C-alpha positions as CSV (number, residue, x, y, z in Angstrom):
1,X,-2.9,4.9,23.3
2,X,-1.2,1.3,23.0
3,X,-3.6,-0.2,25.6
4,X,-6.9,0.4,23.4
5,X,-5.1,-1.5,20.3
6,X,-6.0,-5.0,19.8
7,X,-3.8,-6.9,17.3
8,X,-5.7,-9.0,14.9
9,X,-2.7,-10.0,12.7
10,X,1.1,-10.1,13.1
11,X,3.6,-11.3,16.0
12,X,4.2,-8.9,18.6
13,X,7.6,-10.3,19.1
14,X,9.9,-9.4,16.2
15,X,13.3,-10.8,16.9
16,X,16.5,-9.6,14.8
17,X,17.0,-11.4,11.7
18,X,20.4,-13.4,10.9
19,X,21.1,-10.3,8.7
20,X,20.3,-7.7,11.3
21,X,22.2,-9.6,14.0
22,X,25.3,-9.8,11.3
23,X,25.0,-6.4,10.9
24,X,25.4,-5.5,14.5
25,X,28.3,-7.5,14.8
26,X,29.3,-7.5,18.4
27,X,27.6,-4.5,19.0
28,X,24.4,-5.0,21.2
29,X,21.2,-4.5,19.7
30,X,19.5,-1.8,21.9
31,X,15.6,-1.1,22.6
32,X,13.7,0.2,19.5
33,X,10.6,2.3,19.9
34,X,8.3,2.6,16.7
35,X,5.3,4.9,16.4
36,X,2.5,3.0,14.5
37,X,-0.3,4.8,13.0
38,X,-3.5,3.0,11.8
39,X,-6.3,3.9,9.7
40,X,-10.1,3.8,10.6
41,X,-10.0,0.1,9.6
42,X,-7.3,-0.6,11.6
43,X,-4.8,-1.2,8.6
44,X,-1.4,0.0,9.6
45,X,-1.0,3.1,7.7
46,X,2.8,4.3,8.5
47,X,5.5,3.6,10.9
48,X,7.9,6.0,12.5
49,X,11.1,5.4,14.3
50,X,11.4,6.9,17.6
51,X,14.3,5.6,18.9
52,X,16.6,3.8,17.0
53,X,18.0,0.2,18.1
54,X,21.4,1.2,17.1
55,X,21.4,-1.1,14.1
56,X,19.8,0.3,10.9
57,X,19.1,-3.2,9.4
58,X,17.1,-4.0,12.4
59,X,15.1,-0.9,12.6
60,X,14.4,-1.2,9.1
61,X,13.3,-4.9,9.4
62,X,10.8,-3.7,12.6
63,X,9.1,-1.4,10.4
64,X,8.7,-3.5,7.1
65,X,7.4,-6.4,9.2
66,X,5.0,-4.3,11.1
67,X,3.9,-2.8,7.9
68,X,3.6,-5.9,6.0
69,X,1.9,-8.3,8.7
70,X,0.4,-6.2,11.4
71,X,-3.5,-5.4,11.6
72,X,-5.4,-4.0,14.4
73,X,-9.4,-4.1,15.3
74,X,-10.6,-0.7,14.5
75,X,-10.2,2.1,17.2
76,X,-13.9,3.6,17.5
77,X,-13.8,3.9,13.9
78,X,-11.1,6.4,13.8
79,X,-7.5,6.5,12.9
80,X,-5.2,6.0,16.0
81,X,-1.1,5.9,16.6
82,X,0.5,4.4,19.4
83,X,4.5,3.7,20.5
84,X,5.5,0.2,20.4
85,X,8.6,-0.8,22.2
86,X,10.8,-3.6,21.0
87,X,13.8,-5.1,23.3
88,X,16.0,-7.5,21.5
89,X,17.7,-10.4,23.3
């Protein structure tokens, strides 16, 4: 569960990059949900898009940023997964 995850690296907010905003054009970027799975050490093992923002460039940015920058405290020494919601502004 997400409430048991304590991030030790990476920013919780991932605003759309200029490239993602440009790809969206005039279309608003919707809320996205990403499932984040961790290994037993708290390292991000995988991500899966649960709900698209409607802008593939932003969806890809979210997953790449999470995998490259996020790390968590281990959860009882076991792998864990949680869904994380991103609301663009």
